[in-house]
C-alpha positions as CSV (number, residue, x, y, z in Angstrom):
1,M,7.3,111.1,241.4
2,A,5.2,114.5,240.7
3,V,1.9,114.4,242.3
4,R,-1.2,116.6,242.2
5,D,-0.9,118.9,245.2
6,P,-1.2,116.5,248.4
7,Y,-2.7,119.5,250.4
8,E,-5.2,119.8,247.8
9,V,-5.8,116.1,247.7
10,L,-6.7,115.8,251.5
11,G,-8.3,119.0,251.7
12,V,-6.0,120.6,254.2
13,A,-4.1,123.9,254.8
14,R,-0.5,123.9,254.1
15,S,0.2,124.8,257.9
16,A,-1.8,121.6,259.0
17,S,-0.3,119.6,261.7
18,A,0.4,115.8,261.4
19,D,-2.7,114.9,263.3
20,E,-5.0,117.0,261.2
21,I,-3.2,115.5,258.0
22,K,-3.6,111.9,259.5
23,S,-7.4,112.5,260.5
24,A,-8.2,113.9,257.0
25,Y,-6.6,110.7,255.3
26,R,-8.5,108.4,257.6
27,R,-11.9,110.2,256.5
28,L,-11.0,109.9,252.8
29,A,-9.4,106.5,252.8
30,R,-12.7,105.1,254.4
31,Q,-15.0,107.1,252.0
32,H,-13.0,106.0,248.7
33,H,-12.0,102.5,249.9
34,P,-12.7,100.1,246.8
35,D,-14.6,97.7,249.4
36,V,-16.9,100.4,250.1
37,N,-17.5,101.6,246.5
38,P,-17.3,98.2,244.7
39,N,-19.7,99.8,242.0
40,D,-17.7,103.0,241.4
41,P,-14.7,102.1,238.8
42,T,-12.8,105.3,239.9
43,A,-12.8,104.5,243.7
44,E,-9.4,102.3,243.2
45,E,-7.9,105.5,241.7
46,K,-9.0,107.8,244.2
47,F,-8.0,105.5,246.9
48,K,-4.3,105.4,245.6
49,E,-4.3,109.3,245.1
50,I,-5.3,109.7,248.5
51,G,-2.7,107.1,249.7
52,S,0.0,108.9,247.6
53,A,-0.9,112.3,248.8
54,Y,-0.6,111.1,252.4
55,S,2.9,109.1,251.9
56,V,3.9,112.6,251.2
57,L,2.6,114.6,253.7
58,S,3.2,112.1,256.5
59,D,7.0,111.7,255.8
60,P,8.5,115.3,257.1
61,E,11.5,115.1,254.6
62,K,8.8,114.3,251.9
63,R,6.8,117.2,252.7
64,A,9.4,119.5,253.2
65,R,11.0,118.6,249.7
66,F,7.3,119.1,248.2
67,D,6.9,122.6,250.1
68,Q,10.0,123.7,248.7
69,F,10.3,122.3,245.1
70,G,6.6,121.5,244.5
71,T,7.8,117.4,243.9
72,T,9.1,114.8,246.2
73,E,11.4,113.3,243.4
74,D,10.3,110.0,244.1
75,G,10.6,106.7,242.0
76,P,8.1,105.2,240.1
77,G,6.9,103.0,242.7
78,A,5.7,105.8,244.9
79,G,2.3,106.9,245.7
80,A,-0.3,104.6,247.6
81,G,2.2,101.5,246.9
82,D,4.4,103.1,249.2
83,F,2.1,101.7,251.9
84,F,2.4,98.1,250.8
85,N,6.1,98.5,250.4
86,G,7.1,100.2,253.7
87,G,6.7,103.9,252.9
88,G,3.8,104.4,255.2
89,G,4.0,101.1,257.2
90,I,1.4,98.4,257.0
91,G,0.3,98.9,260.4
92,D,-0.8,102.3,259.5
93,I,-3.0,101.5,256.6
94,F,-4.9,98.8,258.6
95,D,-5.4,101.4,261.5
96,M,-6.6,104.1,258.8
97,F,-9.1,101.8,256.9
98,F,-10.1,99.2,259.8
99,G,-10.2,101.7,262.5
100,G,-7.3,100.2,264.8
101,A,-5.6,97.3,264.3
102,A,-4.4,94.2,261.4
103,G,-4.8,91.4,264.0
104,A,-1.4,90.2,264.8
105,Q,0.6,92.5,262.6
106,T,0.2,95.8,264.5
107,G,-0.3,94.3,268.1
108,R,-2.9,95.1,270.8
109,R,-5.2,97.3,270.0
110,R,-5.4,100.6,272.2
111,T,-8.3,100.8,274.3
112,G,-10.6,103.4,275.4
113,R,-13.1,105.7,274.2
114,D,-12.1,109.4,272.2
115,G,-13.4,112.5,273.7
116,E,-16.3,114.5,272.2
117,D,-15.6,118.1,270.2
118,V,-16.9,120.8,271.9
119,Q,-18.3,124.2,270.5
120,T,-18.7,127.6,272.0
121,S,-18.6,131.0,270.4
122,A,-16.8,134.4,271.2
123,T,-17.4,137.7,270.0
124,I,-14.9,140.5,268.8
125,T,-14.9,144.2,267.8
126,L,-13.6,145.6,264.5
127,Q,-10.9,146.8,266.3
128,E,-9.6,143.5,267.8
129,V,-9.9,142.2,263.8
130,L,-7.4,144.7,263.4
131,T,-5.1,143.7,266.2
132,G,-5.8,140.5,267.2
133,V,-6.8,139.8,270.9
134,K,-6.6,137.6,273.6
135,K,-10.4,136.0,274.6
136,E,-11.4,134.1,277.5
137,V,-14.3,131.8,276.4
138,N,-16.6,129.4,278.4
139,F,-17.7,126.2,277.4
140,D,-19.5,122.9,278.9
141,T,-17.2,119.7,278.8
142,Y,-16.8,116.4,280.0
143,A,-13.9,115.5,282.2
144,R,-12.6,112.8,284.5
145,C,-15.2,111.8,287.2
146,S,-14.1,113.4,290.5
147,S,-16.0,110.8,292.5
148,C,-14.9,107.5,290.8
149,R,-11.3,109.0,289.7
150,G,-12.1,108.2,286.1
151,T,-12.7,104.2,286.6
152,G,-16.7,104.2,286.4
153,V,-16.8,101.9,289.6
154,E,-18.8,103.4,292.8
155,G,-16.1,104.2,295.1
156,G,-13.3,104.4,292.5
157,G,-13.1,100.6,292.4
158,A,-11.0,98.6,289.5
159,P,-13.4,98.0,286.6
160,E,-13.8,94.1,285.2
161,T,-12.3,92.9,282.2
162,C,-14.9,92.5,279.4
163,T,-15.8,89.2,278.3
164,G,-16.7,89.9,274.9
165,C,-13.2,91.0,273.7
166,K,-10.8,89.7,276.7
167,G,-9.7,93.2,277.5
168,A,-8.4,93.7,274.0
169,G,-11.4,96.4,273.4
170,A,-12.1,95.0,269.9
171,V,-13.3,91.8,268.3
172,T,-11.2,90.4,265.3
173,T,-12.9,89.2,262.0
174,V,-11.3,87.7,258.5
175,R,-12.6,89.6,255.5
176,S,-11.7,89.3,251.6
177,T,-10.4,92.5,250.1
178,F,-8.5,93.4,246.9
179,I,-5.5,92.8,248.7
180,G,-6.4,89.2,249.9
181,Q,-7.6,87.9,253.4
182,V,-7.1,90.3,256.0
183,R,-7.7,89.9,260.0
184,T,-9.3,93.3,260.9
185,Q,-10.4,94.5,264.1
186,T,-13.9,96.3,265.1
187,V,-14.8,98.0,268.2
188,C,-16.2,95.6,270.7
189,P,-20.0,95.9,271.1
190,T,-20.0,95.1,274.8
191,C,-17.6,97.5,276.2
192,R,-17.5,100.1,273.3
193,G,-14.0,99.6,272.7
194,E,-12.9,100.4,276.6
195,G,-11.8,96.8,277.1
196,T,-13.5,96.7,280.5
197,T,-17.3,96.7,282.1
198,T,-18.5,97.3,285.5
199,S,-21.6,95.7,287.5
200,N,-21.3,98.8,290.1
201,P,-21.4,101.8,288.2
202,C,-20.6,105.1,290.1
203,K,-23.8,106.8,290.7
204,K,-22.2,110.3,289.9
205,C,-21.2,109.6,286.3
206,R,-23.4,106.4,285.9
207,G,-20.6,104.4,284.8
208,Q,-19.5,106.6,282.2
209,K,-16.2,108.0,283.7
210,L,-16.6,111.1,282.8
211,E,-18.6,114.1,284.5
212,R,-19.8,117.7,282.9
213,Q,-17.7,120.5,283.8
214,R,-17.7,124.1,282.9
215,K,-14.4,125.5,281.5
216,T,-12.9,128.6,280.9
217,M,-10.1,129.0,278.4
218,S,-7.9,131.9,277.1
219,V,-7.7,131.9,273.6
220,D,-5.2,133.9,271.1
221,V,-7.7,135.6,268.3
222,P,-5.4,136.3,265.4
223,P,-5.9,139.5,263.5
224,G,-7.7,139.4,260.2
225,V,-10.5,136.9,261.3
226,D,-13.8,137.3,259.4
227,N,-17.3,136.8,260.9
228,G,-18.3,133.4,261.0
229,A,-14.6,132.1,261.0
230,T,-13.8,128.9,263.4
231,M,-11.0,128.5,265.5
232,Q,-10.0,124.9,266.1
233,I,-8.1,124.0,269.6
234,P,-6.8,120.5,269.4
235,G,-6.9,118.2,272.5
236,A,-9.0,121.3,274.3
237,G,-12.6,119.4,274.0
238,S,-13.8,116.6,275.8
239,E,-11.4,114.0,277.8
240,G,-11.1,110.6,276.3
241,V,-11.5,107.4,278.2
242,G,-8.6,105.0,278.8
243,T,-6.3,105.7,275.9
244,G,-9.0,107.4,273.9
245,R,-7.7,110.8,272.4
246,P,-9.4,114.1,273.8
247,G,-11.5,116.1,271.5
248,D,-11.2,119.2,269.8
249,L,-12.4,122.8,270.8
250,F,-14.2,124.7,268.3
251,I,-14.7,128.4,268.5
252,S,-17.0,130.3,266.4
253,L,-16.2,134.0,266.0
254,E,-18.7,136.8,265.4
255,V,-17.6,140.2,264.7
256,E,-19.8,143.2,266.0
257,N,-21.2,145.3,263.6
258,D,-19.6,148.6,263.5
259,P,-22.1,151.3,262.6
260,R,-19.1,153.4,261.1
261,F,-18.0,151.1,258.5
262,E,-19.2,148.3,256.0
263,R,-16.7,145.7,256.0
264,R,-16.0,143.7,252.6
265,G,-13.0,141.2,253.6
266,T,-10.2,143.4,254.2
267,H,-11.3,146.9,252.9
268,L,-13.8,149.3,254.7
269,F,-16.8,151.6,253.5
270,T,-18.0,154.5,254.8
271,V,-19.5,157.7,254.1
272,L,-18.7,161.3,254.3
273,D,-21.1,164.2,254.3
274,L,-19.9,167.7,252.9
275,T,-21.3,170.8,252.7
276,F,-22.2,172.4,249.3
277,A,-19.4,175.2,250.1
278,Q,-16.7,172.4,251.0
279,A,-17.3,170.3,247.8
280,A,-17.7,173.3,245.8
281,L,-14.4,175.0,247.2
282,G,-12.4,172.1,248.6
283,D,-11.4,171.4,252.5
284,K,-9.2,169.3,254.4
285,V,-11.3,167.0,257.0
286,K,-10.6,164.5,259.3
287,I,-12.7,161.5,259.6
288,E,-12.7,158.5,262.3
289,G,-10.6,155.5,261.1
290,V,-10.7,151.8,262.5
291,D,-7.5,152.6,264.7
292,A,-6.7,156.6,263.9
293,D,-8.1,159.6,262.6
294,I,-7.4,159.9,258.9
295,E,-7.2,163.4,256.9
296,L,-8.6,163.6,253.7
297,E,-8.2,166.2,251.1
298,I,-11.4,167.6,249.5
299,K,-10.7,169.0,245.8
300,A,-12.7,171.6,244.7
301,G,-15.6,170.6,242.6
302,T,-15.8,167.3,244.4
303,Q,-18.9,165.8,243.0
304,P,-21.6,163.7,245.3
305,G,-20.7,159.8,245.3
306,T,-17.0,160.5,244.5
307,P,-15.0,157.7,246.3
308,L,-12.1,159.1,248.3
309,T,-9.6,156.2,249.1
310,S,-7.3,156.1,252.1
311,R,-4.7,153.2,251.3
312,G,-3.7,150.7,254.2
313,A,-6.3,152.1,256.3
314,G,-8.3,148.8,256.3
315,L,-7.9,145.5,257.7
316,P,-5.1,143.0,257.9
317,P,-5.7,139.6,255.7
318,L,-5.8,136.3,258.2
319,H,-2.1,135.1,257.5
320,G,-0.6,138.4,257.6
321,G,0.3,141.1,254.8
322,R,-0.8,144.4,253.3
323,R,-3.7,146.0,255.2
324,G,-6.8,146.6,253.2
325,D,-8.1,150.1,252.1
326,L,-10.6,152.5,253.4
327,T,-12.9,154.0,250.8
328,V,-15.1,157.1,251.7
329,Q,-17.9,158.0,249.6
330,V,-19.1,161.7,249.5
331,N,-22.4,162.9,250.1
332,V,-23.5,166.4,249.4
333,L,-25.9,167.9,251.7
334,I,-28.4,169.9,250.3
335,P,-30.5,172.2,252.8
336,T,-33.8,171.6,253.1
337,K,-34.7,175.0,254.2
338,L,-33.4,178.6,253.4
339,T,-34.0,182.0,254.4
340,E,-35.0,184.4,251.9
341,P,-31.1,186.0,251.7
342,E,-29.9,182.4,251.3
343,A,-32.2,182.1,248.7
344,K,-31.3,185.2,246.9
345,L,-27.4,184.4,247.1
346,I,-28.4,180.9,245.1
347,R,-30.2,182.9,242.8
348,E,-27.1,185.3,242.2
349,L,-24.7,182.2,241.7
350,A,-26.9,180.8,239.2
351,E,-27.3,184.1,237.4
352,L,-23.7,184.7,237.6
353,R,-23.2,180.9,236.1
354,G,-25.4,181.8,233.3
355,E,-27.9,178.8,234.6
356,N,-31.3,178.6,234.0
357,M,-33.1,180.0,236.8
358,P,-35.0,177.2,238.8
359,H,-38.7,177.6,238.4
360,G,-39.4,177.6,242.2
361,A,-36.6,180.0,242.7
362,E,-38.7,183.4,242.8
363,P,-40.7,184.2,246.1
364,G,-44.2,182.6,246.0
365,G,-43.1,179.8,243.7
366,F,-43.8,176.1,244.1
367,F,-40.1,175.6,245.8
368,H,-40.4,178.6,247.9
369,N,-43.5,176.9,249.6
370,L,-41.6,173.8,249.5
371,F,-38.6,174.4,251.2
372,G,-40.0,177.1,253.7
373,W,-38.3,180.2,252.6
374,K,-38.4,183.3,255.0
375,K,-38.5,187.0,254.4
């Protein structure tokens, strides 16, 4: 069945990993579930569309077929219904919507606590935007407590089984949904999903099983990144507790200002100062590019403000491809002070060209005094 672009529906990139796709699906499915939006007549259609997109991207064969042909060629029963007919698995849908398990259908719920995401920043130069760079970043995170070895119990002893959920990490409830009576599980409020409690918490981590640590990591920053871009390193954040997943590391990138250039996407812009003689007679000049010197040919009669473009001397796009351009805007320098011989030559040039003689061109005139002409 031809579907709307599943990547667009889930809001993920075509290079997204299976975990990223699953995470996006969980978020959107909870947001648009009909039970959560009883007054929204479009909620069920959105919910089905999200399920249909996930059924494509969660299946490697379907995803590959869609990437190649733009369709999965599924039959009319595909889409959100795939979850109820085995396409995505009944366990998957309950896990997505209700945060864990579907009672007896999916077995025991995983117990634990997911790790927190961590944020840090890194500064790179324009040259590093061009080539890419390996960068070391420092950040604070939470890792297994070195005193209790992650048990949360003073001395490293074993924690106690939670009496609220009997170690399951979740409590079971029965609710009515649009698909009938469903047994669902929610996080146990007593142990917060860990399945265990302790009456003798570790003094160092206060029973949290994790302690704050300073870490350093080397990351590969790809060419073409823009100022303010964010890199995500899955699993590099704080550790989880029990079977909880580790959090992610998010790195905000700052590109240092380079006074030589103005950046607009992949294109660079700069200004070139020329003398009157260079602009009038033409010249060949070298300017400093982002990675190498560039030779520019100045044509005779070049006017102020003329743009000169060096193709491919800009920056690369993020995902590879042709580099942008470097555009040079010409600025013709006008002398601010003239000697009398210099002024005389300019008057002679104006006369030879049949131009009107400037009012301040004669000795003693207004411009004579303004520019400080000397005898």
